[in-house]
Backbone atoms as SQL, in Angstrom:
CREATE TABLE atoms (id INTEGER PRIMARY KEY, chain TEXT, resi INTEGER, resn TEXT, atom TEXT, x REAL, y REAL, z REAL);
INSERT INTO atoms VALUES
  (1, 'A', 1, 'MET', 'N', 54.609, 60.985, 14.077),
  (2, 'A', 1, 'MET', 'CA', 55.400, 60.134, 14.931),
  (3, 'A', 1, 'MET', 'C', 56.872, 60.536, 14.772),
  (4, 'A', 2, 'SER', 'N', 57.534, 60.687, 15.855),
  (5, 'A', 2, 'SER', 'CA', 58.922, 61.141, 15.820),
  (6, 'A', 2, 'SER', 'C', 59.869, 59.975, 15.522),
  (7, 'A', 3, 'PHE', 'N', 61.097, 60.316, 15.172),
  (8, 'A', 3, 'PHE', 'CA', 62.100, 59.303, 14.896),
  (9, 'A', 3, 'PHE', 'C', 62.362, 58.453, 16.133),
  (10, 'A', 4, 'GLN', 'N', 62.370, 59.076, 17.293),
  (11, 'A', 4, 'GLN', 'CA', 62.638, 58.351, 18.531),
  (12, 'A', 4, 'GLN', 'C', 61.562, 57.297, 18.793),
  (13, 'A', 5, 'ALA', 'N', 60.321, 57.634, 18.562),
  (14, 'A', 5, 'ALA', 'CA', 59.232, 56.682, 18.772),
  (15, 'A', 5, 'ALA', 'C', 59.333, 55.524, 17.780),
  (16, 'A', 6, 'ILE', 'N', 59.675, 55.824, 16.551),
  (17, 'A', 6, 'ILE', 'CA', 59.834, 54.765, 15.544),
  (18, 'A', 6, 'ILE', 'C', 61.011, 53.865, 15.912),
  (19, 'A', 7, 'ALA', 'N', 62.106, 54.454, 16.373),
  (20, 'A', 7, 'ALA', 'CA', 63.276, 53.668, 16.760),
  (21, 'A', 7, 'ALA', 'C', 62.945, 52.741, 17.926),
  (22, 'A', 8, 'TYR', 'N', 62.252, 53.232, 18.933),
  (23, 'A', 8, 'TYR', 'CA', 61.859, 52.389, 20.068),
  (24, 'A', 8, 'TYR', 'C', 60.928, 51.266, 19.620),
  (25, 'A', 9, 'THR', 'N', 60.018, 51.562, 18.721),
  (26, 'A', 9, 'THR', 'CA', 59.084, 50.555, 18.228),
  (27, 'A', 9, 'THR', 'C', 59.827, 49.467, 17.461),
  (28, 'A', 10, 'VAL', 'N', 60.723, 49.852, 16.576),
  (29, 'A', 10, 'VAL', 'CA', 61.492, 48.875, 15.802),
  (30, 'A', 10, 'VAL', 'C', 62.376, 48.042, 16.731),
  (31, 'A', 11, 'PHE', 'N', 62.993, 48.668, 17.701),
  (32, 'A', 11, 'PHE', 'CA', 63.842, 47.949, 18.654),
  (33, 'A', 11, 'PHE', 'C', 63.031, 46.942, 19.456),
  (34, 'A', 12, 'THR', 'N', 61.860, 47.340, 19.923),
  (35, 'A', 12, 'THR', 'CA', 61.003, 46.450, 20.706),
  (36, 'A', 12, 'THR', 'C', 60.541, 45.264, 19.863),
  (37, 'A', 13, 'ILE', 'N', 60.142, 45.519, 18.647),
  (38, 'A', 13, 'ILE', 'CA', 59.695, 44.438, 17.768),
  (39, 'A', 13, 'ILE', 'C', 60.845, 43.499, 17.446),
  (40, 'A', 14, 'SER', 'N', 62.038, 44.050, 17.218),
  (41, 'A', 14, 'SER', 'CA', 63.183, 43.192, 16.915),
  (42, 'A', 14, 'SER', 'C', 63.552, 42.319, 18.122),
  (43, 'A', 15, 'LEU', 'N', 63.480, 42.869, 19.326),
  (44, 'A', 15, 'LEU', 'CA', 63.741, 42.054, 20.519),
  (45, 'A', 15, 'LEU', 'C', 62.708, 40.943, 20.679),
  (46, 'A', 16, 'ALA', 'N', 61.450, 41.241, 20.389),
  (47, 'A', 16, 'ALA', 'CA', 60.402, 40.229, 20.480),
  (48, 'A', 16, 'ALA', 'C', 60.635, 39.113, 19.463),
  (49, 'A', 17, 'VAL', 'N', 61.060, 39.471, 18.262),
  (50, 'A', 17, 'VAL', 'CA', 61.331, 38.470, 17.225),
  (51, 'A', 17, 'VAL', 'C', 62.518, 37.597, 17.625),
  (52, 'A', 18, 'VAL', 'N', 63.567, 38.200, 18.159),
  (53, 'A', 18, 'VAL', 'CA', 64.733, 37.428, 18.602),
  (54, 'A', 18, 'VAL', 'C', 64.342, 36.476, 19.728),
  (55, 'A', 19, 'MET', 'N', 63.572, 36.953, 20.682),
  (56, 'A', 19, 'MET', 'CA', 63.137, 36.111, 21.798),
  (57, 'A', 19, 'MET', 'C', 62.277, 34.947, 21.299),
  (58, 'A', 20, 'ALA', 'N', 61.365, 35.221, 20.383),
  (59, 'A', 20, 'ALA', 'CA', 60.529, 34.159, 19.818),
  (60, 'A', 20, 'ALA', 'C', 61.389, 33.140, 19.081),
  (61, 'A', 21, 'GLY', 'N', 62.410, 33.595, 18.371),
  (62, 'A', 21, 'GLY', 'CA', 63.306, 32.683, 17.673),
  (63, 'A', 21, 'GLY', 'C', 64.067, 31.786, 18.622),
  (64, 'A', 22, 'ILE', 'N', 64.527, 32.338, 19.721),
  (65, 'A', 22, 'ILE', 'CA', 65.244, 31.545, 20.725),
  (66, 'A', 22, 'ILE', 'C', 64.316, 30.496, 21.329),
  (67, 'A', 23, 'ILE', 'N', 63.103, 30.874, 21.638),
  (68, 'A', 23, 'ILE', 'CA', 62.139, 29.936, 22.223),
  (69, 'A', 23, 'ILE', 'C', 61.809, 28.825, 21.237),
  (70, 'A', 24, 'ILE', 'N', 61.574, 29.179, 19.987),
  (71, 'A', 24, 'ILE', 'CA', 61.256, 28.171, 18.972),
  (72, 'A', 24, 'ILE', 'C', 62.441, 27.230, 18.770),
  (73, 'A', 25, 'TYR', 'N', 63.650, 27.764, 18.755),
  (74, 'A', 25, 'TYR', 'CA', 64.844, 26.929, 18.585),
  (75, 'A', 25, 'TYR', 'C', 65.019, 25.980, 19.770),
  (76, 'A', 26, 'TYR', 'N', 64.857, 26.484, 20.974),
  (77, 'A', 26, 'TYR', 'CA', 65.100, 25.671, 22.166),
  (78, 'A', 26, 'TYR', 'C', 64.054, 24.571, 22.330),
  (79, 'A', 27, 'TYR', 'N', 62.799, 24.876, 22.082),
  (80, 'A', 27, 'TYR', 'CA', 61.729, 23.910, 22.303),
  (81, 'A', 27, 'TYR', 'C', 61.390, 23.091, 21.058),
  (82, 'A', 28, 'ASN', 'N', 62.244, 23.100, 20.065),
  (83, 'A', 28, 'ASN', 'CA', 62.045, 22.310, 18.865),
  (84, 'A', 28, 'ASN', 'C', 62.099, 20.823, 19.229),
  (85, 'A', 29, 'PRO', 'N', 61.094, 20.037, 18.828),
  (86, 'A', 29, 'PRO', 'CA', 61.088, 18.613, 19.181),
  (87, 'A', 29, 'PRO', 'C', 62.314, 17.849, 18.676),
  (88, 'A', 30, 'ALA', 'N', 62.931, 18.307, 17.619),
  (89, 'A', 30, 'ALA', 'CA', 64.112, 17.622, 17.091),
  (90, 'A', 30, 'ALA', 'C', 65.303, 17.753, 18.047),
  (91, 'A', 31, 'ARG', 'N', 65.312, 18.742, 18.915),
  (92, 'A', 31, 'ARG', 'CA', 66.416, 18.951, 19.860),
  (93, 'A', 31, 'ARG', 'C', 66.137, 18.333, 21.227),
  (94, 'A', 32, 'ARG', 'N', 65.047, 17.643, 21.387),
  (95, 'A', 32, 'ARG', 'CA', 64.640, 17.143, 22.703),
  (96, 'A', 32, 'ARG', 'C', 65.739, 16.298, 23.354),
  (97, 'A', 33, 'GLN', 'N', 66.312, 15.359, 22.628),
  (98, 'A', 33, 'GLN', 'CA', 67.334, 14.486, 23.203),
  (99, 'A', 33, 'GLN', 'C', 68.542, 15.300, 23.649),
  (100, 'A', 34, 'GLU', 'N', 68.954, 16.264, 22.862),
  (101, 'A', 34, 'GLU', 'CA', 70.107, 17.096, 23.208),
  (102, 'A', 34, 'GLU', 'C', 69.856, 17.932, 24.461),
  (103, 'A', 35, 'VAL', 'N', 68.628, 18.406, 24.619),
  (104, 'A', 35, 'VAL', 'CA', 68.280, 19.240, 25.768),
  (105, 'A', 35, 'VAL', 'C', 68.129, 18.402, 27.033),
  (106, 'A', 36, 'GLU', 'N', 67.579, 17.208, 26.905),
  (107, 'A', 36, 'GLU', 'CA', 67.305, 16.362, 28.063),
  (108, 'A', 36, 'GLU', 'C', 68.531, 15.591, 28.541),
  (109, 'A', 37, 'GLU', 'N', 69.534, 15.417, 27.701),
  (110, 'A', 37, 'GLU', 'CA', 70.690, 14.587, 28.055),
  (111, 'A', 37, 'GLU', 'C', 71.407, 15.031, 29.330),
  (112, 'A', 38, 'PRO', 'N', 71.711, 16.323, 29.545),
  (113, 'A', 38, 'PRO', 'CA', 72.397, 16.698, 30.794),
  (114, 'A', 38, 'PRO', 'C', 71.594, 16.349, 32.045),
  (115, 'A', 39, 'LYS', 'N', 70.284, 16.516, 31.987),
  (116, 'A', 39, 'LYS', 'CA', 69.447, 16.178, 33.146),
  (117, 'A', 39, 'LYS', 'C', 69.492, 14.679, 33.416),
  (118, 'A', 40, 'LEU', 'N', 69.367, 13.889, 32.372),
  (119, 'A', 40, 'LEU', 'CA', 69.377, 12.443, 32.549),
  (120, 'A', 40, 'LEU', 'C', 70.750, 11.949, 32.995),
  (121, 'A', 41, 'ARG', 'N', 71.804, 12.562, 32.506),
  (122, 'A', 41, 'ARG', 'CA', 73.161, 12.191, 32.906),
  (123, 'A', 41, 'ARG', 'C', 73.373, 12.465, 34.383),
  (124, 'A', 42, 'MET', 'N', 72.830, 13.581, 34.873),
  (125, 'A', 42, 'MET', 'CA', 72.982, 13.946, 36.272),
  (126, 'A', 42, 'MET', 'C', 72.212, 12.962, 37.169),
  (127, 'A', 43, 'LEU', 'N', 71.086, 12.465, 36.703),
  (128, 'A', 43, 'LEU', 'CA', 70.267, 11.558, 37.507),
  (129, 'A', 43, 'LEU', 'C', 70.733, 10.106, 37.419),
  (130, 'A', 44, 'ARG', 'N', 71.554, 9.794, 36.426),
  (131, 'A', 44, 'ARG', 'CA', 72.023, 8.426, 36.229),
  (132, 'A', 44, 'ARG', 'C', 72.947, 8.015, 37.384),
  (133, 'A', 45, 'ASP', 'N', 72.788, 6.796, 37.828),
  (134, 'A', 45, 'ASP', 'CA', 73.611, 6.265, 38.913),
  (135, 'A', 45, 'ASP', 'C', 74.976, 5.874, 38.349),
  (136, 'A', 46, 'ASP', 'N', 76.055, 6.296, 38.985),
  (137, 'A', 46, 'ASP', 'CA', 77.407, 6.060, 38.487),
  (138, 'A', 46, 'ASP', 'C', 78.012, 4.736, 38.944),
  (139, 'A', 47, 'ASP', 'N', 77.298, 3.988, 39.755),
  (140, 'A', 47, 'ASP', 'CA', 77.868, 2.722, 40.267),
  (141, 'A', 47, 'ASP', 'C', 77.984, 1.679, 39.230);
């Protein structure tokens, strides 16, 4: 296996790990209120 193939493999795996980390962070149940607040604020009646 050449260095280029190993570099592409490591890069691809690292991108997958970063993406999985972002997804896990965003969909964490502890952050639900923080994530939902802008949507609820937009739907709230200002009168």
